[in-house]
C-alpha positions as CSV (number, residue, x, y, z in Angstrom):
1,M,4.8,124.9,53.5
2,L,3.9,127.2,56.3
3,A,2.1,130.6,55.6
4,F,1.2,133.5,57.9
5,A,-1.0,136.7,57.4
6,N,1.2,139.4,55.6
7,L,-0.1,141.7,58.4
8,L,2.0,139.9,61.1
9,P,5.0,141.6,60.2
10,Q,3.2,145.2,60.1
11,K,1.3,144.3,63.8
12,H,4.0,142.6,65.6
13,P,7.9,143.9,63.8
14,K,9.6,142.5,67.0
15,F,8.1,139.4,67.3
16,W,8.0,138.5,63.6
17,S,11.8,139.4,63.3
18,R,12.2,136.7,66.1
19,L,9.8,134.3,63.9
20,D,11.7,134.7,60.7
21,G,15.2,134.6,62.0
22,V,14.0,131.1,63.4
23,L,12.0,130.1,60.1
24,R,15.1,130.9,57.9
25,E,17.9,129.8,60.4
26,C,16.0,126.2,60.6
27,K,15.7,126.3,56.6
28,V,11.7,126.3,57.1
29,D,9.8,127.1,53.6
30,F,7.3,129.8,54.4
31,A,5.1,132.5,52.6
32,L,2.8,135.5,53.6
33,I,-0.9,135.6,52.7
34,D,-2.3,139.1,51.0
35,D,-6.1,140.3,51.7
36,C,-5.9,138.9,55.5
37,K,-7.9,141.1,57.8
38,D,-6.4,139.8,60.8
39,I,-3.6,137.8,62.1
40,W,-5.4,134.1,63.0
41,V,-4.8,132.5,59.5
42,R,-5.6,129.0,61.2
43,D,-8.8,129.8,61.5
44,F,-10.1,131.0,58.2
45,M,-7.8,129.6,55.8
46,P,-8.7,126.1,54.3
47,I,-8.1,122.7,56.6
48,K,-5.3,120.5,54.7
49,L,-6.3,116.8,55.2
50,E,-3.9,114.1,55.5
51,S,-4.2,113.1,51.9
52,G,-3.3,116.4,50.8
53,T,-6.4,117.8,50.0
54,F,-7.5,121.1,51.1
55,V,-11.4,121.9,52.4
56,S,-12.9,125.2,53.4
57,Y,-15.6,125.7,55.6
58,R,-17.8,128.4,56.8
59,Y,-16.1,131.0,58.6
60,E,-18.7,132.9,60.9
61,P,-17.3,132.9,64.1
62,N,-19.8,134.9,66.8
63,Y,-17.0,136.6,68.3
64,L,-16.9,138.4,65.6
65,A,-20.1,139.4,64.7
66,K,-19.8,143.0,66.0
67,Y,-16.5,143.5,64.1
68,P,-17.3,142.2,60.4
69,E,-14.3,144.3,59.1
70,L,-12.0,141.4,61.1
71,R,-13.5,138.5,59.3
72,T,-11.5,137.3,56.3
73,Q,-13.4,135.5,53.5
74,R,-11.4,132.9,51.4
75,E,-13.1,131.4,48.6
76,K,-15.2,128.5,48.4
77,L,-13.2,125.3,47.3
78,P,-14.4,122.1,45.5
79,N,-13.9,120.3,48.8
80,H,-16.2,122.6,51.1
81,L,-17.4,121.6,54.4
82,D,-20.8,123.2,54.9
83,L,-20.6,124.0,59.1
84,I,-19.7,127.1,60.5
85,L,-15.9,126.4,61.8
86,D,-12.9,127.7,62.9
87,G,-10.2,126.1,61.6
88,G,-8.3,126.0,65.1
89,N,-10.9,123.8,66.0
90,F,-9.9,120.8,63.7
91,V,-6.8,118.8,65.4
92,H,-6.7,116.0,63.6
93,C,-3.8,113.0,63.0
94,G,-4.8,110.1,61.2
95,K,-8.5,109.5,61.2
96,R,-9.3,111.0,64.4
97,V,-10.2,114.6,64.8
98,L,-10.5,116.6,67.9
99,M,-13.1,119.3,68.4
100,C,-14.3,121.8,71.1
101,E,-18.1,120.9,71.7
102,K,-18.7,124.5,70.7
103,I,-19.2,123.6,67.0
104,L,-21.9,122.0,68.2
105,S,-24.1,125.0,69.5
106,E,-22.6,126.9,66.2
107,N,-24.5,124.6,64.1
108,R,-27.8,124.7,65.4
109,P,-30.3,123.4,64.7
110,L,-28.3,120.6,63.0
111,S,-28.2,117.5,65.3
112,K,-24.9,116.4,67.2
113,N,-25.5,113.1,64.5
114,Q,-25.6,115.4,61.7
115,I,-22.7,117.5,62.3
116,V,-20.5,114.6,63.1
117,A,-22.0,112.8,59.4
118,K,-20.7,115.8,57.5
119,I,-17.5,116.2,59.2
120,K,-16.6,111.9,58.5
121,E,-17.9,112.6,54.7
122,I,-16.1,115.8,53.9
123,M,-12.9,115.6,56.0
124,Q,-12.1,112.1,55.6
125,I,-12.5,111.6,59.3
126,E,-13.9,108.1,61.4
127,E,-13.8,109.6,64.6
128,V,-14.4,112.7,65.9
129,I,-13.9,113.5,70.0
130,F,-15.8,116.4,71.2
131,L,-13.4,118.1,74.0
132,P,-15.6,120.3,76.6
133,K,-15.5,123.9,76.3
134,V,-13.5,126.1,78.9
135,P,-16.2,128.5,80.5
136,Y,-14.4,131.6,80.0
137,D,-13.1,130.8,76.7
138,R,-14.8,132.5,73.9
139,Y,-13.4,131.2,71.0
140,G,-13.4,127.3,71.8
141,H,-10.5,126.0,69.8
142,S,-9.0,122.6,70.4
143,D,-5.8,123.6,69.4
144,G,-5.3,125.6,72.5
145,M,-6.4,122.1,74.6
146,A,-4.9,119.6,73.1
147,R,-2.4,118.0,70.4
148,W,-1.5,114.6,69.0
149,I,1.6,113.2,69.3
150,E,1.1,110.1,67.6
151,P,-2.7,108.6,66.2
152,N,-3.3,107.3,69.5
153,H,-1.8,109.6,72.0
154,L,-2.4,113.2,73.3
155,L,-0.9,115.8,74.8
156,V,-3.0,117.7,76.9
157,N,-2.9,121.1,78.4
158,D,-3.0,121.9,82.2
159,F,-6.5,122.3,83.1
160,T,-5.2,122.5,87.2
161,L,-7.0,125.9,87.4
162,E,-10.4,124.4,86.0
163,N,-13.5,123.5,87.9
164,T,-14.5,119.7,88.9
165,A,-17.2,119.7,86.5
166,F,-14.9,120.6,83.7
167,Q,-12.0,118.0,84.6
168,S,-14.9,115.1,84.8
169,K,-16.2,115.9,81.1
170,L,-12.6,116.3,80.0
171,Q,-11.7,112.7,81.5
172,N,-14.6,111.4,79.8
173,A,-13.5,113.1,76.3
174,L,-10.3,111.4,76.4
175,E,-11.9,107.7,77.9
176,G,-9.6,105.1,76.0
177,I,-6.7,107.1,74.8
178,Q,-3.4,107.5,76.0
179,S,-3.2,111.0,77.2
180,T,-0.1,112.5,78.6
181,F,-0.7,116.1,80.6
182,L,1.7,119.1,80.9
183,H,2.4,120.5,84.2
184,Y,2.6,123.7,84.9
185,P,4.8,125.3,87.9
186,K,2.9,127.0,90.3
187,T,4.6,130.0,89.9
188,F,3.4,130.1,86.5
189,W,-0.4,130.0,87.7
190,E,1.0,133.0,89.9
191,K,1.1,135.1,86.6
192,Y,-1.2,133.5,84.2
193,K,-4.5,131.8,84.1
194,W,-3.8,129.8,80.4
195,G,-0.8,128.3,79.5
196,A,-0.1,128.9,75.6
197,Y,2.5,126.3,75.5
198,V,0.3,123.3,73.8
199,N,-0.1,126.1,70.6
200,F,2.9,124.8,69.1
201,V,4.0,124.3,65.2
202,A,5.1,120.5,64.3
203,I,7.2,120.8,60.9
204,N,9.6,118.7,59.7
205,N,11.4,117.3,62.9
206,L,11.1,120.5,64.7
207,I,8.8,121.4,67.3
208,L,8.4,125.5,67.2
209,L,7.4,126.2,71.1
210,P,5.9,129.3,72.1
211,V,7.1,130.9,75.1
212,Y,6.3,133.6,77.2
213,G,10.3,134.7,78.1
214,I,9.9,134.0,81.8
215,A,11.5,131.3,83.9
216,E,9.1,129.2,83.8
217,D,9.3,128.2,80.0
218,K,12.6,126.0,80.9
219,V,10.4,123.6,83.2
220,I,7.9,123.3,80.1
221,Q,10.4,123.0,77.6
222,E,12.5,120.3,79.4
223,Q,8.9,118.0,79.2
224,F,8.6,118.7,75.5
225,E,12.0,117.7,75.1
226,K,11.3,113.9,77.0
227,I,8.0,114.1,74.8
228,F,9.3,115.0,71.5
229,A,12.3,112.9,72.0
230,D,13.1,112.8,68.5
231,K,12.6,116.2,67.5
232,D,14.1,119.9,68.2
233,I,12.4,122.0,70.0
234,I,13.0,125.7,69.6
235,P,11.5,128.1,71.9
236,I,10.1,131.1,70.2
237,V,9.3,134.4,72.8
238,S,5.9,134.9,71.7
239,C,4.3,137.1,74.2
240,E,2.8,139.7,72.0
241,I,1.0,136.9,70.3
242,I,0.1,135.1,73.4
243,K,-1.6,138.2,74.8
244,S,-3.6,138.8,71.9
245,G,-5.1,135.7,72.7
246,G,-3.3,132.6,70.6
247,A,0.1,131.6,69.7
248,L,2.2,130.0,67.1
249,H,-0.4,127.5,65.7
250,C,-3.0,129.9,65.6
251,I,-1.0,132.4,63.4
252,S,0.1,129.8,61.2
253,T,-1.3,127.6,58.3
254,E,-0.2,125.0,55.8
255,V,-0.4,126.0,52.3
256,A,0.6,124.4,48.9
257,C,3.8,124.5,48.1
């Protein structure tokens, strides 16, 4: 079942009205979570593994160091990953996970091998794939970079505007993995420097696709319809959330029914 922060309807009532309407029309069960200090529940709520197990972790983001009033602390679960992590930086499918390399600097002085060992042990993972951090991205969340289509097939965001050093690192990180890249129209890049479309929610046979309410949305939606041909693509205008630095995946999480 999907869940959202109880603050979301208060902070963004127009957006919530649109989202609530879609969820009810599509018969998607959802709940609101109390005692949240911001709307980004993906980052602090426990992570649901493929087995159905929920795992907690240390939510101590450096970008909230000066804003402790915005940091939500959840109870430590029996299954706990003793690493600093944002839930939005854990994109898993089967026994593989995508993580932005920011987790390595967040958990110093632990070595990369030590961090990987902890992730594999607690999170039931066999392979950790580290993606390079976009230079201007202070969050370092993999769910804004790439998502799984199938266990060995990735949907990757359009990084056309990034420099060659980043492009090279990304290519190396994705070596051996089938990757489909989104392609944004030139007119999109004249308006924005980052596309939020990859921050979608997949549930049941649906893809809840965050869109901007612009003409270019149609081009991206058509790409999703080809990539996820067996699913219904439901666009949801999410510009209020996107302006704050995230989209639908960031504001949602999975909870036990």
